N, C-alpha and C positions, 0 to 999 in steps of 0.2 A: 307199597312194596314194588310196584311196577316201575315207578320213577327211580327208585333206588337201584334196581337191577340194571336199568339202562345207563344210569349216571356213573355207577362205580367203574365199569370197564372203561368208560370214556376218560375218567380221571386217571386210571392206571396207564392208559395209552399216552396221555399227555405227560405224565411224570416220567415214563420211560423214554419218551422221545426227547425230553429236555435234559436227560441225564448225561453227564460227560462220558459215561461208558460207551454211549452210542454215537458220540460225535465222531465223524469221519475225518481223519487227517489226510491231506493230499499225499499221494504216492511219491516217494523220492524219485528224482530223475537224475541219472548220472550222464551228463552231456559229453564231457571230455576227460580223458586221461592222457597227460603229456609228460614225458614221451609215451607214445602209445604202445611201447614194447621195449624189450631189452635182450641182452645177450645171456645165454645160459651160463651159469657159473659166476655171475656178477651180482653186485648190489648197486642200486641206483635210487634216486629220489624222483617221484612223480608228483605232478600237481593236478588237481581235479577241479572241475566246475560242474554245476548242476543247479537244480532247484528242489525246494522242500527237503533239504538235507539237514534239518534241525535234529540234533541228537545223534549225528553221525558218529559211530563208534569204531567202525572198521570197514575195510574193503575185503571182500572174500572172493577167492578164485576157485573154479572147479578143479584146477590142477593143484594137488597138495604140495607140489614142489615149488609153488609160487606163493610166498608169504608177504603180507603187507603189515607194516607197523606204523601207526599214526604218529606223526611228528608235530603237525599243526592242524588247524581246521581243514585246510585244503592241501596239505602236503603229507605224503606217505613215503616211507622207505620200503623198497621192494627187494627181496632176496630171492634170486632165481637159482635153484639147484642146477648143477652141471648135468644132471641126469634128465632134465626136462627136455623132451623131444621138441624140435622146431615145429611151430604150428600156432594156431589161433585159439585163445582161451577166453571164456566168459568171466568178466569181473563184475561184481555187484556191490552197491553201497548198502550197508546195514545201519539203519537208524531206529534204534529201539526194537520194536516188534515189526517194523516196516522194512521192506527190502525193495531195491530198485530193479528196473529192467536191466539186462546185461549190457556191458560195453566191451568191445573186443580188445584184447591185449595180445600182442604178437611176440613170440619168442623165436630167436634165431641163434645159431651157433657161429654166425659171422660177426666180424667186428662191428660195433655200434657207434655211430657218431650223431651228436645232437647239433643242429645248426646253431651258429651264434646269431644273435638277434639283429645285427647290423649288416647282414649280407645282401643288401638290396641294390648293390652296384657290382660291376665287374671287378673293380679294384678291391672290394671288401668281401669277395667270394669266400665261402667256407671251403677249406682244403679237405678233400676226401680221397680215399683210395679205392681201387677196384676191389671187388669181392667183399663189399661192406654194405651195411644198412644205415641209411640216414633218416633221422627223424626231424621233421620240420613242420611249420604251420604258417598259414596265410592269415595275416592280421586283418585284412580288409580286401574288398573286391579290387582286382587289378594289381594287387601286391605281387612283386617279383622277387624270387630268391635265387641267388647265384651260388653255384658249386663248381670247384675246379679240381681236376684230377689229371695225372700224367698218364699218357698212353704210348704204346709202341706200335710202329707201323705193322700192319697185318693182323693185329689183335682183333678178335671179335668181342665187341662190348654190347651188353644188354643193359639198358636203363629202364627201370619199371617203376611206376608210381602206384602205390596202393592207397586209395582214398575211399571210393564207394565200398570196396571189399572189407574195410575196417570201420564201416558205419559213419564215415565222414561225408559231409554234404559238398565237399570241394569238387568242382569240375576242373581238373588240372589240364594244363598244356605243357608238354615237354619240348624244349628247344635245345639243340646242340650246336655249338659254335667252335671253331678253332681259335687259336691264340690271336689271329688277325681279325677276328670278328666276323668271319664268313660263316653263314649258316650251313651246317652239314645235314641236318635232319630236323623234322618237327612231327609231332603226333598229338592228336586231340582225343583219341579214344581207341583202345585196342581190345581190352576186356571190359565190355560195356562202356562206361565213361572213363575208365582208368587208362591212361596212355602208356605206350611202350615204344622205345627206340631200340632197334637192332641194327648195328652197323659194323663195318670193318674199318679200322683206323687207317687213314690214307698216308699218314706221316707221323714220325715221332714228335711229341710235344704235348702241351696242355690243351 
């Protein structure tokens, strides 16, 4: 009976340990959501990337006015109510009973522009306007994206890059040039590693 008493619990432990109920699945990781934000009162599509996203059924936001509808495995339609205040909101991937760590999603009431993918030269620059938000991404180290806007002499213009503050690993550099290619300003870090340019326009032009 002594041998039976010692052996039975051991068998029970082995059975439980090998049971699928106790098999641990890796935690889902939501690496990117692009565009990483949108304008209040609009609907847009976002593309996600991550790991261990098997069984992904939905993206869930802490703000009830931001709703995600799955279109494909990596694509969701986002509807942002016009009553959602500007700010940063956590988004998580739901995979069955598993839930990912949060990814930042930014909502603004300013006009939103998504860069076109071929804007890596001056001639192919994405046209943007002042008082707007631009979503872009760097494909590889050393990649350069160009944006062009019109400005009026004497205007104060602030150009700010949000990367570290929305969980991006990008260490960006902002450079500002006039239409003749003369550099007017450059910044490598203003809010921690995120750069900012604050300048007064010297003359009308792009």
